[in-house]
N, C-alpha and C positions, 0 to 999 in steps of 0.2 A: 235513544242517546246514542245507540252504537251507528246509526247513519249519519247524526249530526257530527261523530268524530271522523267519520269516515270522511264525510263533505269536508271537513277543516284539512285532515291531512291530504285530501286529493288537491284543495287548494295549492295546501302548500307544495306539493309534489308538482303541481302545474306551474306554480311561479320559479319554483327553483329551477326546473327543465327549462323553460322558456327562456331566463338569463343566462343560463350556463350554456345553452345551445346558440342564442345570441350572441356571446362573447367568442365561442369559437368559431363562428360563420365570419365573425370580425377578423379574427387570426388568419383566417385560411384566405381570406381576400387581399389581406395586406402584403404588400411586397415586402417589408421587411423582415416579416417572420419569415419568411422562406429565405431571405439571404443570409440571416443568422442563424438558423438550423443549417443551411447549406455550407457556411464558412467554417461552421462549429466542426461538422464532418469531414469536411475535407482536411482541416488541422489535425483533427485525430488519425486519417488516414495518412497524411504525410509521415506522423510521427510514426505510425505504425510499418510503414516503408522501410523506414531506419533500424527498426527491430529486427523484421524479417531479415535484411541484408545481414547485421548483427548474427544471428542465428545461424544464419548459411556460412557465416564465415570461421576458417579455423583458426584459433588462438596456438600460438607456436608454444610447445612445452618447455620447461625449464626445470633444470636439475636442481632442486631445493636445498639439496643434503648432500651433493656432490661424491657421490656414491658411483658416479657414473666415470669419474674421471680415473684415469691412471698414475696414482702419485710417484710409484718405483721405477714406472715403464718397464714392467714386465710382461705386459699385454694383457693383464687381467683387470677389470675394472675392480675398484675399491670395495665396491658391497659384495662383489662375489668373493674376494680375499676375505673379508671378514665374517661374510658366511660360512666359508670352508676352513675358519682358524688359522687363516695364514695373516703375515704381517704386510699389509697394506703399502707400509713405508721401506719395505727389505726388500730389493730385485731379486735376492735368492731365496726368498722364502714366498712359494706360491705353489698352489694345489695342482702339483704335476698329472696327476691321472683325468684331470677334468680340463675338457677344453674350454679356453675364453668364452665368457660370453659377451655379445657386440653390447658396446657402452649404451646403446638406445634403449636395451632391457632393463637398464636401472635408472631411467627417468621414467617417473611417474609410478615408480613400481609399489610405494606405499601410500596410496590413494585411501582419503578420507573414506572412513566408515559409516555408511550411513544407517540411521537407527531412530527408532521412536524416543522421544524426550517428553517427559513429564513432570511437572513442578516437584523440584527439592530431588530427584533420585539423580542418581549417577551413570553416567553415559560409558560404557566399556568399549575402548578403540579394539583395534587388531594389530597386530605386530605382521604384516604382511612378507617383508624383506626377511625377516629372522634378525635384523639387526640389535634388536632389544634382548630377544631368549639368548643371544649367543655372549652375552656379556659375561663377565668373569664370575662378580659376586651377586649374592639377590639384593644386597643393598643397591649395586648400580643398575640392576633390573627394577628397583623400585623407587627411583629418585624423587617421586610425590609422596613420599614415605605416608601412604594409605592402605598400605597392608596385602595390597595386589600388586602381582609383579607383571609389567608393561602392560599397564591400561592408561586410558584417559578418564581423571575425575572431574566429573561435571556438575558444579553447583549454579542452580538457576532458579531467578524468581521472574517466569514470564510475565506474570502482570504488571511488575514494574520494571521489567527490560534490563536488569541485572543479572551479569552471568560472569563467572570464574572458571576459568579452563586450567587443568594443571595433568601434563602430560609427563608419563615416565620418557625418557630419552629415547628415541629412536621409534615412536609408535606415531604414524600416520604425519610423518615428517615431510614425505613428499606426495603431494597432490597432482594430481593430472588438472592442468589447469585449463585446459578446453572444457572439459566436463565441468570443472567448480565453475568458469567465466560462463558459461551459457546459461546454469543453473542460477547463479546470483543476479547475471544480466537480465534474466526471464523475470526474476522477482522484482528486482528494481525497476524494470520499465511498468510493471504493471503498477506497482506503488506508486512511481512518480506521476504518471499516466493519470492514475485514479486521483490521487491525491491534489495533485496542482490543474490536471487537463480537465477532469471531471467534475469532481467535487467544489474544487474552487472557479475554476474560468467557467465553466458551464452553470455551476450555482450562483456565479455573481452576475453574468452576463447575459443570460435568458431573462430573468427578472428585471436587469437595469432597461432590457429592450422592449420586454412583453409586458411588465407590471408597474413601472413607474406610471404609465399615462394611464393603465385601465379607469380609473374615475378621472384624473385631470383631463383628460382628451374629451371625455363625454362633455366636461363641463365647460370648457373653452368653445366647443363647437355648438354648445346649446343643445346637446340633443338630450342631456342630463334630464331634462323638464320633462321629454315623453316618459320616461323611467319613474321618475318621481309624482307622475300624476298617477299612477297605480297604486292601489291600497296595499304599498311594500314599505316596508321600515329600512331605513337609511342602511343599518347595520346589516340587514337581510341583503340588501343589492351587493354592499361590500363583499359578503360571505358568497355570495351565487357568482358575483364576478372572478372572485378566487378560485371557484370549482371550475370554470370555462379554462381560467388559467392554468390550473392543474391538469386538466385534459387536454391540453395541447402540450404540455413540458416535461411531464411524467412519462407519457409513453413514449417519448422520443430520448429521454433518457435511459430508460429501460432497453430499448431496440439498440440504442449504439453501445450499451456493455453487453448485450447480448452476442454483436456481432464482433466486438472485441474481444468477449470469452472464448468464442467459437476459434477466432482466428490464431490467437496465443496458446489456445490448447490444444490446438493440432500442430502449429509451428513450434511449441516449445519442446525442451529437451525432456524426454520419457521415454522408459520402456514399454508403455503402453500407446498405442493409438491417440488417446485423447488424456490430458492432465485434469484429471478428475475433482481432483483437492483445491483446483483453481477456482471451482464455483463458487465455493463459499467467501473467499476473497471478491468476487465478482459482484457477487449479492448483496455483501457489506458495503462495496462503494455505490451500487446502483441507490441502494438505500438510503445512505448517508447523503448522497445529491439529490435524491429525493426531497429529503427532510429539509435540508440546507436552502434547496431552491423554494420552496414552501415560506421556509421563516423570511427570506431575501424578498420573495416578492410580496408580502405581507408588509415587511418595513417599507420597501421601496414605494409600493402602492400608497400607504401613509403619506410618505414625503411628497408624493404628487398632489395630494389631497391639501398638505398645508401650505404648501407654495407652488406656484406656477411652472418654477423652474426647480422641482425637486429633483431632477437628475442631478443637480450640481450637489445636492446632499447625498444622493445615492452613490455619485462617485467618492465624495468624501469618505463615507461610511465602507466603502469597498475598499479604499486604500486602507483603512483603519484594519478590515478583514485580511486584506493580504498581509500586513505586519504581522498578524496574530498567526496567520498560515507559515510565514518564516519562522518566529518563534517556537511554535511547535514543533516545526522538522528540524531544525537547529539544537533545540535543547532534548531531541529523541521522545517528547513528553512530558518531560519532566516539569516544566514551567507551569507555575501556579494560575499565571496571568491568562492563559486560553482559555480558562472555564469564565471569562468575561466576554467572550467570543461565541461568533454561532461556529465559525469553521474550526474551532478548536473542539467542540462536540462532536462535528460530524467525522474529524481525523480520530478520535476516539474510537467511534463505529469501525472504521477501518482497521484501527491497530488490535481490536478485540478480534476482529472476524480473522485477522492475519493469525495472531494468537492461537486460535482453534485451526487454521486449514493448515498451517504451517510451523507445529509444536518445535520443529527444529532449526527455525529461523534465526534466533539469537546464536545458536553452536554456529551456524554457518557463516553469521559475520565475525565472529570471534576468530574463529579458524583462518577465514581469509585475511583479517586485517594483521595476523602473526605470519601470515605466509605459509602457513601449514608447519613451521618450526617449532611453535611454542617455546622459543628461546633457546634450540639446540644450537650446537657448533657444528658448522660442518667440516669437512675433510681439510678445509684450508684454515681452519681456528675463526672463521667468520660466522658472525650472529645471522641467521635466516630471519629477519624481520620485515622483509618486503611485502608489501599487501598483493594478495593475488587480484587477477583481472575480476572488475565487478563487485570486490569486496566494499570499497568504499562509497558507490553509489547505492548499493544495497544498504549499508548502515546509515545514508544520510536520510533516506525514505523512510525506515524503520523507527519505531519507537513503541514504547509501553503507555498503556491507558492510564495507571498510575492512580486506579481509583482504591485500592486497596481490596477488592472484592474478584470474584471470578469473572470468567470472560464473558460469560453469557449474560451475568448480572450486568455489566459494565455495557454491552449492548443495550439491556432495557433501559438502566439508568439514562445513558445518552440519549437515547431515543424519547423518553419522556421529558428531559431537558429541552431538547428541539421542540418537541410538540407544545411544551407549555410556553416556549417565546414565540412560538407560531399564533399560540391564542391571544396573548399578552398581545402581542404586536396587532391583531386584528381588533381586541378589545380599545386599544388606544385609537387606531386608525377610524373605526367607525364611530366611537366619541367625538372624536373632532371633524367627522364627517357629520354628524349631526346637527353641531352645531355651526357648520360651516353654512354661510350665505352664497345662494347661486344666483348669479346676475342672468 
């Protein structure tokens, strides 16, 4: 009995290996395979050059709160006077026993204080320059009315991407534009190239060129008869051909993500040599792209079986998925229509990975969109609401998974959904293939 079972499984193994290896050899000998992969790699490297240039350029600092100005012309910056307890609007009132600070000392003097954030907890900032602590009354020092003087109250729901910041006046109101811009720009690049460049473009174009003709080309050339002459079910042929497709596309996606992870990890802003926290994000991007390319590949292969011009159906489907990608991005992941797409579930994997790797991402966005001022008035009586560099792109590419579960469970759910989509697409494809007459 055991020998018979071994024989059956060895035959199955030989059949699957033979067809998968045959498919891989076909891919390796086709010029189109290498053209698609080289073009995709060059496109990613070109975008990477812009990223490297941005990381190497310096962003000019800006005085968000105006305390480097000298309103009364006495030679002392406003921030120094308020810290020493003199009137910044009275030229006769200045700290006479203290040398005046250079104005540039009071630019970026109250930088964002980074810290660990977790769901539902408050984040306490710091009054680096003392302009909150030196206010006259406790009520002035506790303008957000949370019972803590000179702090930042943060209420967040990382899963759904909702975030509320209420800062006491003078806390974290003058961030370092260069430091913030580099961090926000780095994250925005990873999410932008990950969601659109790798998950969508690679996820769509690799199967469009490599999977649509997986069965159709064999049918058109007549070579499918040699395969069908063997005692192999058509459903198995489709499955084993898809294994060959996976064998060429998945290693390419993994290799490209590893290269991008290493380069951005070494180039991006960090106090260490390498940004280790980004690895989880790149892993989620790679995993999402692998699953998405599997589902698209199975669907497009089925289109090729249904119609000899199946590539037209594939392009129409790709256009639908592009629309779903834009809906997912523009809505921040809050639109329910993305659940009826493939790309929507792929991006949920990335959003969950981001929430795990960068728990302060929503705080970073919120601070940047309000210019670090949180609604405070500067010394000129103007509101400081200009977005910091990099905040808007980061906000555009970030989103919440909105599944109402933990981030890890969201990863599992989205993986299962994409797997089920792939299985369903294969089942439909092999059913059509079984009933298809081959000329």
